[in-house]
C-alpha positions as CSV (number, residue, x, y, z in Angstrom):
1,X,-32.3,1.1,16.9
2,X,-29.3,-0.4,18.7
3,X,-25.8,-0.4,17.4
4,X,-25.1,-3.2,15.0
5,X,-22.7,-5.8,16.4
6,X,-20.3,-7.1,13.8
7,X,-19.2,-10.7,13.9
8,X,-15.4,-10.9,13.5
9,X,-14.0,-13.3,11.0
10,X,-10.4,-13.8,12.2
11,X,-8.1,-16.0,10.0
12,X,-5.2,-18.4,10.6
13,X,-3.2,-18.7,7.5
14,X,0.4,-18.6,6.1
15,X,2.2,-15.4,5.2
16,X,5.5,-15.0,3.5
17,X,8.2,-13.3,5.6
18,X,11.7,-12.2,5.0
19,X,14.6,-14.3,6.2
20,X,17.1,-12.4,8.5
21,X,20.5,-12.2,6.8
22,X,19.1,-12.8,3.3
23,X,18.8,-9.6,1.4
24,X,17.7,-9.9,-2.3
25,X,18.9,-7.7,-5.1
26,X,17.0,-9.0,-8.1
27,X,15.0,-7.9,-11.0
28,X,11.2,-7.9,-10.6
29,X,10.8,-11.0,-12.7
30,X,13.8,-13.0,-11.3
31,X,12.6,-16.6,-10.4
32,X,14.8,-16.7,-7.3
33,X,12.6,-14.4,-5.2
34,X,11.1,-17.4,-3.3
35,X,14.5,-18.3,-1.9
36,X,14.3,-15.1,0.2
37,X,10.9,-15.8,1.7
38,X,9.8,-18.3,4.4
39,X,6.2,-19.2,5.2
40,X,5.0,-18.7,8.7
41,X,1.6,-19.4,10.2
42,X,-0.1,-16.3,11.7
43,X,-3.4,-15.1,13.0
44,X,-5.0,-12.1,11.2
45,X,-7.6,-10.2,13.1
46,X,-10.7,-9.0,11.3
47,X,-10.6,-5.3,12.2
48,X,-14.1,-4.5,11.1
49,X,-15.5,-4.6,14.7
50,X,-12.8,-2.3,16.0
51,X,-12.3,-0.1,12.9
52,X,-13.3,3.0,14.8
53,X,-10.5,2.4,17.3
54,X,-7.7,2.2,14.7
55,X,-5.7,5.4,14.0
56,X,-3.4,6.5,11.3
57,X,-1.2,8.1,13.9
58,X,-1.0,5.0,16.1
59,X,-1.4,1.7,14.2
60,X,-1.1,3.5,10.8
61,X,-4.3,2.0,9.5
62,X,-7.9,3.3,9.0
63,X,-10.9,2.1,7.1
64,X,-13.0,4.8,5.3
65,X,-16.0,5.1,3.1
66,X,-14.9,5.9,-0.4
67,X,-18.0,6.0,-2.5
68,X,-16.5,7.0,-5.8
69,X,-16.4,4.0,-8.2
70,X,-15.7,3.5,-11.9
71,X,-17.2,1.3,-14.6
72,X,-13.6,0.6,-15.8
73,X,-10.6,0.9,-13.6
74,X,-8.4,0.2,-16.5
75,X,-9.5,3.5,-18.1
76,X,-6.6,5.7,-17.1
77,X,-8.4,8.9,-18.0
78,X,-11.3,8.0,-15.7
79,X,-8.9,7.1,-12.9
80,X,-7.1,10.4,-13.3
81,X,-10.2,12.6,-13.6
82,X,-12.8,10.8,-11.4
83,X,-11.0,8.7,-8.8
84,X,-7.8,10.7,-8.1
85,X,-9.3,14.1,-7.1
86,X,-11.6,12.8,-4.3
87,X,-8.8,10.6,-3.1
88,X,-6.4,13.6,-2.8
89,X,-9.2,15.4,-0.9
90,X,-9.5,12.5,1.5
91,X,-5.8,12.5,2.3
92,X,-5.8,16.3,2.7
93,X,-8.6,16.0,5.2
94,X,-7.0,13.1,7.1
95,X,-3.5,14.6,7.1
96,X,-4.5,18.2,7.8
97,X,-2.4,19.6,5.0
98,X,-3.6,20.7,1.5
99,X,-0.2,19.9,0.0
100,X,-0.9,16.4,-1.2
101,X,0.3,14.9,-4.5
102,X,-0.2,11.6,-6.4
103,X,2.9,9.4,-6.8
104,X,1.3,6.5,-8.7
105,X,-1.8,4.4,-9.3
106,X,-1.6,0.7,-9.6
107,X,-4.2,-1.9,-10.3
108,X,-3.8,-5.4,-8.7
109,X,-5.3,-8.3,-10.4
110,X,-5.0,-12.1,-11.0
111,X,-1.6,-13.2,-12.3
112,X,-1.3,-13.2,-16.1
113,X,-4.3,-10.8,-16.7
114,X,-2.1,-8.2,-18.4
115,X,-0.6,-10.9,-20.7
116,X,-4.0,-12.0,-21.6
117,X,-5.3,-8.6,-22.6
118,X,-3.5,-6.6,-25.3
119,X,-5.6,-3.5,-24.4
120,X,-3.8,-3.3,-21.0
121,X,-0.3,-2.9,-22.5
122,X,0.0,0.7,-21.3
123,X,-1.5,0.1,-17.9
124,X,0.3,-0.5,-14.6
125,X,-1.2,-3.8,-13.6
126,X,0.5,-6.0,-11.0
127,X,-0.3,-9.3,-9.3
128,X,-0.6,-9.7,-5.6
129,X,2.4,-9.2,-3.3
130,X,2.1,-12.3,-1.2
131,X,4.8,-11.4,1.4
132,X,5.1,-9.1,4.4
133,X,6.9,-6.0,3.1
134,X,7.3,-2.2,3.3
135,X,7.4,-0.3,0.0
136,X,10.4,2.1,0.5
137,X,12.5,4.3,2.7
138,X,12.7,8.1,3.2
139,X,15.4,8.5,0.5
140,X,13.4,6.7,-2.1
141,X,10.2,8.5,-1.5
142,X,11.9,12.0,-1.5
143,X,13.6,11.1,-4.8
144,X,10.4,9.8,-6.2
145,X,8.6,13.1,-5.3
146,X,11.4,15.2,-6.6
147,X,11.0,13.7,-10.1
148,X,7.3,14.1,-10.2
149,X,6.5,17.4,-8.5
150,X,6.7,20.9,-9.9
151,X,10.0,22.8,-10.2
152,X,9.4,24.4,-6.8
153,X,10.0,21.1,-5.1
154,X,13.6,21.6,-4.0
155,X,12.9,24.9,-2.2
156,X,9.6,24.2,-0.7
157,X,9.6,20.4,0.1
158,X,13.2,19.1,0.1
159,X,13.6,19.4,3.9
160,X,9.9,19.4,4.9
161,X,8.4,16.6,7.0
162,X,6.2,14.4,4.9
163,X,4.0,11.3,4.9
164,X,3.2,8.7,2.2
165,X,-0.2,7.1,2.3
166,X,-1.5,4.1,0.4
167,X,-5.2,4.2,-0.4
168,X,-6.2,0.6,-1.1
169,X,-9.6,0.1,-2.7
170,X,-11.4,-3.0,-4.1
171,X,-12.6,-2.9,-7.6
172,X,-15.2,-5.6,-6.7
173,X,-16.1,-7.3,-3.5
174,X,-13.0,-9.0,-2.1
175,X,-13.6,-12.8,-2.0
176,X,-10.0,-14.0,-2.0
177,X,-6.4,-12.8,-1.6
178,X,-7.3,-10.0,0.7
179,X,-4.6,-7.6,2.0
180,X,-3.4,-7.8,5.6
181,X,-1.7,-5.0,7.6
182,X,0.8,-5.2,10.4
183,X,0.3,-2.5,13.0
184,X,3.0,0.1,13.0
185,X,3.4,-0.2,16.8
186,X,3.9,-4.0,16.7
187,X,7.2,-4.3,14.9
188,X,10.6,-2.6,15.1
189,X,13.5,-1.8,12.8
190,X,15.1,-5.0,14.1
191,X,12.4,-7.0,12.2
192,X,13.3,-5.5,8.9
193,X,15.3,-7.2,6.2
194,X,16.8,-5.0,3.4
195,X,15.5,-5.9,-0.1
196,X,16.3,-4.4,-3.5
197,X,14.5,-4.6,-6.8
198,X,16.7,-3.6,-9.7
199,X,15.5,-2.9,-13.2
200,X,13.1,-0.4,-14.8
201,X,9.4,-1.3,-14.7
202,X,8.4,-1.7,-18.4
203,X,4.8,-0.9,-17.5
204,X,5.5,2.7,-16.7
205,X,4.5,5.5,-19.1
206,X,6.7,8.5,-19.9
207,X,4.7,10.5,-17.3
208,X,5.4,8.0,-14.5
209,X,8.6,7.4,-12.5
210,X,10.2,4.8,-10.4
211,X,13.9,4.7,-9.5
212,X,15.8,2.0,-11.4
213,X,16.7,0.4,-8.0
214,X,14.1,0.4,-5.3
215,X,15.1,-0.2,-1.7
216,X,12.3,-1.6,0.3
217,X,12.0,-4.1,3.2
218,X,10.8,-7.6,3.9
219,X,9.4,-8.1,7.4
220,X,10.9,-10.9,9.3
221,X,8.5,-12.8,11.6
222,X,8.7,-11.9,15.3
223,X,6.5,-12.5,18.3
224,X,4.0,-9.7,19.1
225,X,3.3,-8.6,15.5
226,X,-0.3,-7.7,15.2
227,X,-1.9,-8.4,11.9
228,X,-5.3,-7.0,10.7
229,X,-7.5,-7.2,7.7
230,X,-11.1,-6.0,6.8
231,X,-13.3,-8.9,5.8
232,X,-15.5,-8.7,2.7
233,X,-14.4,-5.3,1.6
234,X,-16.6,-3.5,-1.0
235,X,-15.7,-1.1,-3.8
236,X,-17.3,1.8,-1.8
237,X,-14.6,1.4,0.9
238,X,-10.9,2.0,1.1
239,X,-8.2,1.3,3.6
240,X,-5.7,4.1,4.2
241,X,-2.4,3.1,5.6
242,X,1.0,4.7,6.1
243,X,4.0,3.8,3.9
244,X,6.3,6.4,5.5
245,X,6.0,9.3,7.9
246,X,9.1,11.4,8.8
247,X,7.3,13.2,11.7
248,X,8.1,12.1,15.2
249,X,5.3,10.8,17.4
250,X,3.4,9.5,14.3
251,X,3.0,5.9,13.1
252,X,5.7,5.8,10.5
253,X,5.1,2.7,8.4
254,X,2.8,-0.4,8.0
255,X,4.0,-3.7,6.7
256,X,1.5,-5.4,4.5
257,X,1.0,-8.4,2.3
258,X,-1.7,-10.5,0.5
259,X,-2.8,-13.8,1.9
260,X,-4.8,-16.8,1.0
261,X,-8.1,-16.8,3.0
262,X,-9.1,-20.4,3.9
263,X,-12.7,-19.3,3.9
264,X,-12.7,-18.3,0.2
265,X,-15.1,-20.3,-1.8
266,X,-13.8,-22.3,-4.8
267,X,-14.4,-20.5,-8.0
268,X,-14.9,-17.1,-6.4
269,X,-13.7,-14.2,-8.6
270,X,-10.1,-13.2,-8.3
271,X,-9.4,-10.1,-6.3
272,X,-9.0,-6.9,-8.2
273,X,-8.1,-3.7,-6.4
274,X,-6.7,-0.3,-7.1
275,X,-4.2,1.5,-4.9
276,X,-3.1,5.1,-5.0
277,X,0.1,6.3,-3.4
278,X,-0.1,9.9,-2.2
279,X,2.6,12.0,-0.6
280,X,1.6,14.8,1.9
281,X,4.1,17.6,2.9
282,X,4.0,19.5,6.1
283,X,6.2,22.6,5.4
284,X,7.1,24.8,8.4
285,X,8.5,28.3,8.5
286,X,11.9,26.7,8.9
287,X,11.6,24.4,5.9
288,X,9.6,26.7,3.5
289,X,12.2,28.8,1.7
290,X,10.0,29.5,-1.4
């Protein structure tokens, strides 16, 4: 049987971008956030036909089979016991290091879902991030890991090279508000706009941690940026993409953001997805003082 030829479904749509010279420092619920975003029309390439050519070390993006699914992704015990272990195994295999640790798990769902369901009060449920952004810098990720990892962290990992991966997985078939990814090799530091979110996230449990002030980045629009998405993603799949990599000669970070797909059918189910942020350390004899 011949190789199946996939028909690409590229998209032209608007994406929110940062505005050079306008750096927000606001609480997560501050209504002034739109003042720091401008809408730009972009082309987003359906990467399914070229998925095998994308690399975590070059573009910072890969599509993988991830067959583990749950009946209820809001069941935090099921997430921890069933979904997290194979996800850590996946990152250990892709990164080549067994020293991988979960930073957090987040469910993305339609705006207002958490307010509508009292049973989700203890869950970390966020709406879609409809702007081009990067989730943190090296200092933030090291600080985050230091608060969550065992007491051996300062000696073994404090100076070790590391990478942070986001494993983005649909809860049901994605029919609207998919996530787009900007190739790590298609933008530079000159395209980044500092952004700060100040104020503790009230959805965190006592076993979770985020710094009170998060430094991240909006991406300003620039020619040559290459955007990808994977059309019609299923719950048995996951996109793995870089959020940070301190090693030279590796893709270091991927900008990303949700977008409105003009091909979405009216009345289609809102997108629900789960993302797991995982940190992987690469200790060397020079950094391992344990």
